[in-house]
C-alpha positions in Angstrom: 154.9 16.9 48.5 157.1 18.8 50.9 158.6 17.1 53.9 156.3 19.1 56.2 153.3 18.1 54.1 154.3 14.4 54.3 154.7 14.5 58.0 151.3 16.2 58.5 149.6 13.6 56.2 151.3 10.7 58.2 150.3 12.2 61.5 146.7 12.5 60.1 146.7 8.9 59.0 147.6 7.7 62.4 145.4 10.2 64.4 143.0 9.0 66.9 139.5 10.2 66.5 139.9 13.1 69.1 142.9 14.6 67.2 141.8 13.8 63.6 139.7 17.1 63.0 142.4 19.3 64.5 145.2 17.7 62.3 143.0 17.9 59.2 142.6 21.7 59.7 146.3 21.9 60.0 146.8 19.8 56.8 144.2 21.5 54.7 142.3 20.1 51.7 143.2 16.6 50.3 144.6 17.4 46.9 145.1 15.2 43.7 148.7 14.5 44.4 147.8 12.7 47.6 145.2 10.3 46.2 147.6 7.5 45.2 149.3 7.4 48.6 145.9 7.4 50.3 144.7 4.6 48.1 147.7 2.5 49.2 147.4 3.4 52.8 143.6 2.4 52.7 145.1 -1.1 52.5 147.4 -0.7 55.4 147.9 -3.4 58.1 146.7 -0.8 60.7 142.9 -0.5 61.0 143.3 3.1 62.2 145.5 4.1 59.1 143.0 2.3 56.7 140.0 4.0 58.1 141.6 7.5 58.2 142.9 7.1 54.7 139.5 6.1 53.4 137.9 9.1 55.2 140.5 11.3 53.5 139.8 9.9 50.1 136.1 10.5 50.6 136.8 14.3 51.0 139.6 14.5 48.4 139.3 17.2 45.7 140.5 15.0 42.8 138.9 13.9 39.5 139.8 10.2 40.1 138.5 10.1 43.6 135.4 8.2 42.8 137.1 5.6 40.7 139.7 5.0 43.5 136.9 4.6 46.0 135.0 2.1 43.9 138.0 -0.1 43.5 138.7 0.1 47.3 135.0 -0.8 48.0 135.2 -3.8 45.7 138.5 -5.1 47.0 138.5 -4.4 50.7 137.8 -7.0 53.4 137.4 -4.4 56.1 133.7 -3.6 56.7 134.5 -0.1 57.9 136.5 0.7 54.8 133.6 -0.5 52.7 131.1 1.8 54.4 133.5 4.8 54.5 134.2 4.4 50.9 130.6 3.8 49.8 129.1 6.6 51.8 131.3 9.0 49.8 130.0 7.9 46.4 126.8 8.9 44.7 126.0 5.3 43.9 127.4 4.0 47.3 124.2 2.1 48.3 124.3 0.1 45.1 128.0 -0.7 45.4 127.7 -1.7 49.1 124.8 -3.9 48.2 127.2 -6.1 46.1 128.9 -7.0 49.4 126.0 -7.7 51.8 127.9 -9.8 54.4 130.6 -7.1 54.7 128.1 -4.4 54.9 126.1 -6.2 57.7 129.3 -6.7 59.6 129.9 -2.9 59.6 126.8 -2.6 62.0 129.1 -4.0 64.7 131.7 -1.3 64.3 132.8 0.6 67.4 132.2 4.0 65.7 128.5 4.9 65.9 128.9 7.1 62.8 130.0 4.0 60.8 127.1 2.0 62.2 124.7 4.8 61.2 126.2 4.9 57.7 126.0 1.1 57.3 122.3 1.3 58.3 121.6 4.0 55.8 123.5 2.0 53.0 121.6 -1.1 53.7 118.3 0.7 53.3 114.8 0.0 54.7 114.3 -3.2 52.8 117.3 -4.8 54.5 116.2 -3.8 58.1 113.6 -5.7 59.9 111.2 -4.0 62.4 113.2 -5.7 65.2 116.4 -4.3 63.8 115.1 -0.7 63.6 113.5 -1.1 67.1 116.9 -2.0 68.5 118.4 1.1 66.6 115.8 3.4 68.1 116.9 2.3 71.6 120.6 2.6 70.9 122.5 4.8 73.4 124.3 6.3 70.4 122.6 9.3 68.8 124.0 8.7 65.2 122.6 5.2 65.2 119.1 6.4 66.4 119.2 9.2 63.8 120.0 6.8 61.0 117.0 4.7 62.0 114.8 7.7 62.3 115.8 8.9 58.8 114.9 5.6 57.3 111.5 5.7 59.0 110.9 9.3 57.9 111.7 8.3 54.3 109.9 5.0 54.2 107.2 5.2 56.9 107.2 3.9 60.4 104.7 1.1 59.9 104.6 -1.1 63.0 107.1 1.2 64.7 104.7 4.2 64.9 104.1 3.7 68.6 107.8 3.6 69.4 108.4 6.9 67.6 105.3 8.6 69.2 106.7 7.5 72.6 110.0 9.1 71.7 108.1 12.3 70.7 106.0 12.8 73.8 108.9 12.2 76.2 110.6 15.7 76.7 114.0 14.0 77.5 113.9 11.7 74.6 112.7 14.4 72.3 115.7 16.5 73.3 118.1 13.6 72.7 116.8 13.0 69.1 116.1 14.9 65.9 112.8 16.7 66.6 112.3 17.3 62.9 112.5 13.6 62.1 110.2 12.6 64.9 107.5 15.1 63.7 108.0 14.0 60.1 107.4 10.4 60.9 104.3 11.1 63.0 102.9 13.4 60.3 103.7 10.7 57.6 101.2 8.2 59.2 97.5 8.1 58.9 97.3 6.6 62.4 95.0 9.1 64.4 97.2 8.5 67.4 99.4 11.0 65.8 97.0 13.8 66.9 97.4 13.0 70.6 101.1 12.6 70.2 101.5 16.0 68.7 99.3 17.6 71.4 101.2 15.9 74.2 104.5 17.1 72.5 103.2 20.7 73.0 102.8 20.3 76.7 105.6 22.4 78.1 107.3 22.4 74.7 110.3 24.6 74.2 110.4 27.3 71.5 112.6 24.9 69.4 110.0 22.2 69.8 107.3 24.5 68.6 109.3 25.8 65.7 110.1 22.1 64.6 106.5 21.2 64.7 105.5 24.2 62.7 108.1 23.6 60.1 107.2 19.9 59.9 103.5 20.7 59.3 104.3 23.3 56.7 106.5 20.9 54.8 104.0 18.1 54.7 103.0 17.3 51.1 100.2 14.9 51.9 98.6 15.9 55.2 97.3 12.9 57.2 93.5 12.9 57.6 93.7 13.7 61.3 95.9 16.8 61.0 93.0 19.3 60.3 91.2 18.1 63.4 94.3 18.4 65.5 94.9 22.0 64.5 91.2 22.9 65.0 91.4 21.5 68.5 94.5 23.6 69.2 92.4 26.7 68.5 90.5 25.9 71.6 93.5 26.0 73.8 95.0 29.0 75.6 98.6 28.3 74.6 100.5 30.7 72.2 100.9 28.0 69.6 97.1 28.1 68.9 97.9 31.2 66.6 100.4 29.2 64.6 97.6 26.6 64.2 95.5 29.4 62.9 98.0 30.5 60.4 98.6 26.9 59.2 94.9 26.3 58.8 94.5 29.6 57.0 97.2 28.6 54.6 95.6 25.2 53.7 94.1 24.6 50.3 90.6 24.4 51.7 90.7 26.5 54.9 87.9 26.0 57.5 86.8 29.6 57.1 83.7 29.6 59.4 85.7 28.2 62.3 88.7 30.6 61.8 86.5 33.6 61.6 84.5 32.6 64.7 87.7 32.2 66.7 89.1 35.5 65.5 85.8 37.4 66.0 85.6 36.2 69.6 89.2 37.0 70.4 89.2 40.4 68.8 86.0 41.3 70.7 87.5 40.2 73.9 90.7 42.1 73.5 89.0 45.2 72.3 86.7 45.0 75.3 89.7 44.9 77.7 90.1 48.6 77.9 93.7 48.5 76.8 94.9 51.1 74.2 94.3 49.7 70.7 98.0 50.1 69.8 98.8 47.7 72.7 96.1 45.3 71.7 97.3 45.3 68.1 100.7 43.9 69.2 99.2 40.9 71.0 100.0 37.6 69.0 96.5 36.5 68.6 95.2 39.9 67.4 98.1 40.2 64.9 97.4 36.7 63.6 93.7 37.3 63.3 94.1 40.7 61.8 96.2 39.4 59.1 93.8 36.5 58.3 90.7 38.7 58.3 92.2 41.5 56.3 93.3 38.9 53.7 89.8 37.4 53.7 88.3 40.8 53.3 90.5 41.4 50.2 91.0 45.1 51.1 92.7 47.1 53.8 90.8 48.0 56.9 91.5 51.1 58.9 91.7 49.7 62.4 90.9 46.8 64.6 87.3 48.0 65.1 86.8 47.7 61.4 88.4 44.3 61.3 86.0 43.2 64.1 83.0 44.7 62.1 84.0 42.7 59.1 84.2 39.5 61.2 80.8 40.2 62.6 79.3 40.7 59.3 81.0 38.0 57.4 79.0 35.1 56.1 80.3 31.9 54.5 80.3 31.8 50.8 77.2 30.0 49.3 
């Protein structure tokens, strides 16, 4: 390693958090020739050097990286080093689980990212509801996010009410991962989820609406209340009602009679407005209904009048 490279690495090892990323960009990738030195410095008397060395080992491009990290995780007495080493390993959770006391101690670290990683490594089984409730109330976003990920993967259980409260509060929704909040609510059979989703749409931003749409679209096992929630949204006047229509139309067993009725009435009202048809066709509801009805007809229809005629003549299959 050149003298300049050695000095850059030394500066990086001693860097405070605010300077670390800048110095890492100046240093460039961590290469195999630096692994042995980093393994040594991960045992340094300085906590800052130990922690930075372990972070650098975790991003090293070296074939022996994992072996070095496993030894480090096994031997260290520093809870932060344990977490930083384990989170970089594919079997990190299993390795960290062999040192439960040290892993638990990492949850008192000053760095919220370390605390979040420790929570994730411990897993849902090691966290009580009271633990997770405290994480959800943390002022640190990474800590809250780690708890939300755990609940999204394993179910909210008794913490469902706390998550719904986060979802319906616009300020708290902005401060947290919307996608995780929606996933957790949609992962529960509790019918209170319908009200929470409805309230989350009151004054919702475009980002909120997109996050909800994506979350519903990704649900593998829809909760029993979801269909009713979407049907209720069709009765509202907000723009998201047409997204609800698309989601219902894409379901395995779409409520065709309800969807055709909504689209028939909307098309009739828009065509009776006196506006030019080319303007009417660009309206979100007309576009959504036109797409749905043409697909239902199974053939192309020449204009909106023909689409409306089809809706008026449609009868549910026997």
